[in-house]
C-alpha positions in Angstrom: -8.7 -3.9 11.0 -5.1 -2.7 10.9 -3.9 -6.3 10.4 -6.3 -6.8 7.4 -5.1 -3.5 5.8 -1.5 -4.5 6.4 -2.0 -8.0 4.9 -3.7 -6.5 1.8 -0.9 -3.9 1.6 1.8 -6.6 1.7 -0.1 -8.6 -1.0 -0.2 -5.6 -3.2 3.5 -4.9 -2.7 4.2 -8.5 -3.6 2.1 -8.2 -6.7 3.8 -5.0 -7.7 7.2 -6.5 -7.2 6.3 -9.6 -9.2 5.1 -7.3 -12.0 8.2 -5.1 -11.8 10.4 -8.2 -12.1 8.4 -9.5 -15.1 7.3 -12.7 -13.2 3.7 -12.0 -13.9 1.5 -9.5 -15.9 -1.3 -8.3 -13.7 -2.8 -5.6 -15.9 -5.8 -4.0 -14.3 -5.8 -6.4 -11.2 -2.9 -4.6 -9.6 -5.0 -1.4 -9.8 -8.1 -3.1 -8.4 -6.0 -4.4 -5.5 -4.7 -0.9 -5.0 -8.3 0.4 -4.6 -9.1 -2.3 -2.1 -5.9 -1.5 -0.2 -6.7 2.2 -0.1 -10.2 1.4 1.1 -8.9 -0.9 3.8 -6.5 1.8 5.0 -9.3 4.3 5.2 -11.3 1.8 7.2 -8.3 1.2 9.5 -8.0 4.9 10.1 -11.7 5.2 11.0 -12.0 2.1 13.2 -8.5 1.7 14.7 -6.9 5.1 14.4 -3.2 5.4 14.7 -1.1 8.4 13.6 1.3 6.2 11.6 -1.6 5.2 9.4 -1.7 8.7 8.1 1.7 8.1 6.6 0.4 5.1 4.8 -2.7 7.0 3.6 -0.6 9.8 2.4 1.8 7.5 0.5 -1.2 5.7 -1.1 -2.7 9.1 -2.1 0.4 10.1 -3.9 0.7 6.7 -5.8 -1.4 7.7 -8.8 1.1 10.4 -9.6 4.1 8.0 -9.3 4.8 6.2 -12.5 5.9 2.6 -12.4 9.6 1.9 -12.9 10.5 5.2 -11.3 12.3 5.6 -8.0 9.2 7.2 -6.4 7.0 4.2 -6.9 8.9 1.7 -4.7 9.8 4.5 -2.3 6.2 5.2 -1.7 5.5 1.5 -1.2 8.2 1.3 1.5 6.9 4.5 3.2 3.4 3.1 3.3 4.7 -0.2 4.6 6.6 1.6 7.4 3.4 3.4 8.4 1.6 0.0 8.8 4.5 -1.5 10.7 4.7 1.4 13.1 0.9 1.1 13.7 1.1 -2.6 14.3 4.2 -2.6 16.5 3.2 0.3 18.8 
């Protein structure tokens, strides 16, 4: 379950980066993918608990308050990614 969540998280990061760079306009789809990523993170927490996933969940929980094109937005993405990486590598 952690690998599924991680894969979706990376996909969402790539989509966000592509939108940030103006390569593609995703509109609502980036937000739909965010909801799927959040749900998969909660599922990973429930079915394959690792403390590092709490970091990812916390970063995802703060995302709605982080405006795009601010420093907080990509910082939260990296923090959440680190949570998944620690969970996968330990």
